[in-house]
DRENDO-1510 file (C-alpha; in Angstrom, 1 decimal, always signed):
<recs>
REC; n; res; u; v; w
REC; 1; MET; +53.7; +34.9; -141.9 .
REC; 2; ASN; +56.9; +35.9; -143.9 .
REC; 3; SER; +57.0; +38.8; -146.3 .
REC; 4; SER; +56.8; +36.6; -149.3 .
REC; 5; ALA; +53.6; +34.9; -148.0 .
REC; 6; GLU; +52.2; +38.3; -147.2 .
REC; 7; SER; +52.9; +39.5; -150.7 .
REC; 8; ALA; +51.3; +36.5; -152.2 .
REC; 9; LEU; +48.2; +36.9; -150.0 .
REC; 10; THR; +47.9; +40.6; -150.9 .
REC; 11; GLN; +48.2; +39.8; -154.6 .
REC; 12; LEU; +45.6; +37.0; -154.3 .
REC; 13; MET; +43.1; +39.1; -152.4 .
REC; 14; GLN; +43.3; +41.8; -155.0 .
REC; 15; GLY; +42.5; +39.3; -157.7 .
REC; 16; LEU; +39.3; +37.9; -156.1 .
REC; 17; PRO; +35.8; +39.0; -157.0 .
REC; 18; ALA; +33.8; +41.0; -154.5 .
REC; 19; GLY; +32.6; +39.0; -151.5 .
REC; 20; TYR; +35.5; +36.5; -151.6 .
REC; 21; GLY; +38.5; +36.4; -149.4 .
REC; 22; LEU; +41.3; +34.1; -148.1 .
REC; 23; ARG; +42.2; +33.3; -144.6 .
REC; 24; GLN; +44.8; +30.9; -143.1 .
REC; 25; ARG; +43.5; +27.4; -142.5 .
REC; 26; SER; +43.0; +26.5; -138.8 .
REC; 27; GLN; +42.2; +23.3; -137.0 .
REC; 28; ALA; +38.6; +24.3; -136.9 .
REC; 29; ASP; +38.5; +24.1; -140.7 .
REC; 30; GLU; +39.2; +20.4; -140.9 .
REC; 31; PRO; +35.6; +19.2; -141.1 .
REC; 32; PHE; +34.9; +21.6; -144.0 .
REC; 33; LEU; +38.1; +20.6; -145.7 .
REC; 34; CYS; +37.2; +16.9; -145.4 .
REC; 35; ARG; +33.7; +17.7; -146.9 .
REC; 36; LEU; +35.3; +19.7; -149.7 .
REC; 37; TYR; +37.7; +16.8; -150.5 .
REC; 38; ALA; +34.7; +14.4; -150.5 .
REC; 39; HIS; +32.8; +16.8; -152.7 .
REC; 40; THR; +35.6; +16.8; -155.3 .
REC; 41; ARG; +35.4; +13.0; -155.6 .
REC; 42; GLU; +31.6; +12.6; -155.9 .
REC; 43; ASP; +31.6; +12.0; -159.6 .
REC; 44; GLU; +34.4; +9.4; -159.3 .
REC; 45; LEU; +32.7; +7.5; -156.5 .
REC; 46; SER; +29.2; +7.6; -158.0 .
REC; 47; GLN; +30.3; +4.7; -160.1 .
REC; 48; VAL; +31.4; +2.6; -157.1 .
REC; 49; PRO; +28.8; +0.1; -155.7 .
REC; 50; TRP; +29.6; +1.0; -152.1 .
REC; 51; THR; +27.2; +2.1; -149.4 .
REC; 52; GLU; +27.2; +5.7; -148.4 .
REC; 53; GLN; +28.9; +4.6; -145.1 .
REC; 54; GLN; +31.7; +2.8; -147.1 .
REC; 55; LYS; +32.2; +5.9; -149.3 .
REC; 56; HIS; +32.3; +8.2; -146.3 .
REC; 57; ALA; +34.9; +6.0; -144.6 .
REC; 58; PHE; +37.0; +5.7; -147.7 .
REC; 59; LEU; +36.9; +9.5; -148.3 .
REC; 60; ALA; +37.8; +10.3; -144.7 .
REC; 61; ASP; +40.8; +8.0; -145.0 .
REC; 62; GLN; +41.9; +9.4; -148.3 .
REC; 63; PHE; +41.6; +13.0; -147.0 .
REC; 64; ASN; +43.7; +12.1; -143.9 .
REC; 65; LYS; +46.4; +10.4; -146.1 .
REC; 66; GLN; +46.5; +13.4; -148.5 .
REC; 67; HIS; +46.7; +15.8; -145.5 .
REC; 68; HIS; +49.6; +13.9; -144.0 .
REC; 69; HIS; +51.3; +13.7; -147.4 .
REC; 70; TYR; +51.1; +17.5; -147.8 .
REC; 71; LEU; +52.4; +18.1; -144.2 .
REC; 72; GLN; +55.4; +15.7; -144.8 .
REC; 73; HIS; +56.3; +16.9; -148.3 .
REC; 74; TYR; +55.5; +20.6; -148.1 .
REC; 75; PRO; +56.8; +21.7; -144.7 .
REC; 76; GLN; +56.8; +25.4; -145.7 .
REC; 77; ALA; +53.3; +25.4; -147.3 .
REC; 78; GLN; +50.8; +28.2; -147.1 .
REC; 79; TRP; +47.3; +26.8; -146.3 .
REC; 80; TRP; +44.5; +29.1; -147.4 .
REC; 81; VAL; +40.7; +28.7; -147.0 .
REC; 82; LEU; +38.7; +30.6; -149.6 .
REC; 83; ILE; +35.7; +32.2; -148.2 .
REC; 84; HIS; +32.6; +33.8; -149.6 .
REC; 85; LYS; +30.9; +36.2; -147.2 .
REC; 86; GLU; +32.7; +34.4; -144.3 .
REC; 87; THR; +31.5; +31.0; -145.4 .
REC; 88; PRO; +34.3; +28.5; -146.5 .
REC; 89; VAL; +33.9; +27.6; -150.2 .
REC; 90; GLY; +37.3; +26.3; -151.2 .
REC; 91; ARG; +41.0; +25.8; -150.4 .
REC; 92; LEU; +44.3; +26.9; -151.9 .
REC; 93; TYR; +47.5; +25.3; -150.8 .
REC; 94; LEU; +50.8; +26.7; -152.0 .
REC; 95; GLU; +54.5; +26.2; -151.3 .
REC; 96; GLN; +57.0; +28.8; -152.4 .
REC; 97; THR; +60.8; +28.2; -152.7 .
REC; 98; ASP; +63.5; +30.5; -154.1 .
REC; 99; ARG; +62.7; +29.3; -157.7 .
REC; 100; GLU; +59.2; +27.8; -157.7 .
REC; 101; LEU; +55.6; +28.5; -156.5 .
REC; 102; ARG; +54.0; +25.1; -156.3 .
REC; 103; ILE; +50.2; +25.0; -156.4 .
REC; 104; MET; +49.6; +21.9; -154.2 .
REC; 105; ASP; +45.9; +22.1; -154.3 .
REC; 106; VAL; +43.1; +24.4; -155.4 .
REC; 107; SER; +39.5; +23.1; -154.9 .
REC; 108; LEU; +36.2; +24.8; -154.9 .
REC; 109; MET; +32.7; +23.7; -153.9 .
REC; 110; SER; +30.7; +23.1; -157.1 .
REC; 111; SER; +28.4; +26.0; -156.4 .
REC; 112; HIS; +31.4; +28.3; -156.8 .
REC; 113; ARG; +32.9; +26.7; -159.9 .
REC; 114; ASN; +32.6; +27.9; -163.5 .
REC; 115; GLN; +32.2; +31.5; -162.4 .
REC; 116; GLY; +35.7; +32.7; -163.1 .
REC; 117; LEU; +36.9; +32.3; -159.5 .
REC; 118; GLY; +39.6; +29.8; -160.4 .
REC; 119; THR; +40.8; +31.9; -163.2 .
REC; 120; CYS; +41.0; +34.9; -160.9 .
REC; 121; LEU; +43.1; +32.9; -158.4 .
REC; 122; MET; +45.4; +31.5; -161.1 .
REC; 123; ARG; +45.9; +35.0; -162.7 .
REC; 124; ALA; +46.9; +36.4; -159.3 .
REC; 125; LEU; +49.3; +33.5; -158.8 .
REC; 126; LEU; +50.8; +34.2; -162.3 .
REC; 127; VAL; +51.3; +37.8; -161.4 .
REC; 128; HIS; +53.0; +36.9; -158.1 .
REC; 129; ALA; +55.2; +34.3; -159.8 .
REC; 130; ASP; +56.3; +36.7; -162.5 .
REC; 131; LYS; +57.0; +39.5; -160.1 .
REC; 132; HIS; +59.3; +37.2; -158.1 .
REC; 133; GLN; +60.6; +35.3; -161.2 .
REC; 134; LEU; +59.2; +32.0; -160.0 .
REC; 135; THR; +58.2; +29.0; -162.1 .
REC; 136; LEU; +54.6; +28.1; -161.3 .
REC; 137; SER; +54.0; +24.3; -161.1 .
REC; 138; LEU; +51.2; +21.9; -160.3 .
REC; 139; HIS; +49.9; +18.3; -160.7 .
REC; 140; VAL; +46.6; +17.6; -162.5 .
REC; 141; GLU; +44.8; +14.5; -163.7 .
REC; 142; PRO; +44.5; +14.4; -167.5 .
REC; 143; PHE; +40.6; +14.3; -167.2 .
REC; 144; ASN; +40.3; +17.3; -164.9 .
REC; 145; PRO; +38.4; +20.1; -166.6 .
REC; 146; ALA; +40.8; +22.6; -165.1 .
REC; 147; LEU; +43.5; +21.2; -167.4 .
REC; 148; ARG; +42.1; +23.5; -170.2 .
REC; 149; LEU; +42.5; +26.5; -168.0 .
REC; 150; TYR; +46.0; +25.7; -167.1 .
REC; 151; GLN; +46.9; +25.2; -170.7 .
REC; 152; ARG; +45.3; +28.6; -171.7 .
REC; 153; LEU; +47.4; +30.3; -169.0 .
REC; 154; GLY; +50.6; +28.9; -170.4 .
REC; 155; PHE; +51.3; +25.8; -168.4 .
REC; 156; VAL; +52.9; +23.0; -170.3 .
REC; 157; SER; +53.2; +19.3; -169.3 .
REC; 158; ALA; +56.7; +18.6; -168.2 .
REC; 159; GLU; +56.2; +14.9; -167.4 .
REC; 160; THR; +53.7; +12.3; -166.3 .
REC; 161; ARG; +54.0; +11.3; -162.6 .
REC; 162; GLY; +51.8; +8.3; -161.9 .
REC; 163; VAL; +48.2; +9.4; -162.8 .
REC; 164; TYR; +49.1; +13.1; -162.9 .
REC; 165; LEU; +50.5; +15.5; -165.4 .
REC; 166; PHE; +53.2; +17.6; -163.8 .
REC; 167; MET; +52.8; +21.0; -165.4 .
REC; 168; GLN; +55.0; +24.1; -165.2 .
REC; 169; ARG; +54.8; +27.7; -166.3 .
REC; 170; PRO; +58.0; +29.6; -166.3 .
REC; 171; PRO; +58.0; +33.3; -165.3 .
REC; 172; SER; +57.2; +35.6; -168.2 .
REC; 173; ALA; +56.7; +39.3; -169.0 .
REC; 174; GLN; +53.6; +40.9; -167.6 .
REC; 175; ASP; +52.1; +41.5; -171.1 .
REC; 176; GLN; +51.8; +37.8; -171.7 .
REC; 177; LEU; +49.2; +37.5; -168.8 .
REC; 178; LYS; +46.6; +39.4; -170.9 .
REC; 179; ILE; +45.2; +36.1; -172.1 .
REC; 180; SER; +41.5; +35.8; -173.0 .
REC; 181; SER; +39.7; +33.3; -171.0 .
</recs>
C-alpha cells in the first residue's frame, strides 16, 4: 500500500464509530460483496415480475459486470470492506489521482444505514481530500437518498452522465467541514 493510501486509511479509521473498521478486500470477500450488491438493488427489483432465481441470476451478472468495469476503469483503486466487529457490513471503493479522490462506490447493508456511518466515512474522506488538495467526486442516481447527504457536504452536480449525476466537491478550508448533519 502506498503512503497516500495509508494516509487515507488512517484518516478513515479515525472517523469511524467504535466497533467499525476497514480492511482491504480479498478474493474471499466476493460472495459477501455480491450479496451486498444484490441487497442494494432489492427495492428496485421488488417491482419486477421475475422469479427469485431469475433475480439472483440477473444480480450476479450485474455484479460481475460492475466489478469488471471497476477493474478496467480504475486500475489504481483502493478496495475496502467495512467491518463491524469483524463481520463485513459494507464496501468503500476509492481511486486517488494527483488531483482527485473518486468515490467509486460506498454501500452499506441496510442494518447499518441511517446511523451516521455514511456521514462519518464521507467526513473522513473530505478531511483527507482537503489535506491533499483533492477534488472529491462521485456518481449518484438522482433518486438515491444519499444525494441529500452529498449536497449537505458541499457536493454540486457537475453534469448528468447517463442515469447518474456526476458530483464534485473541490478542496476547501477545514472550517467548512463543520456542517451540521
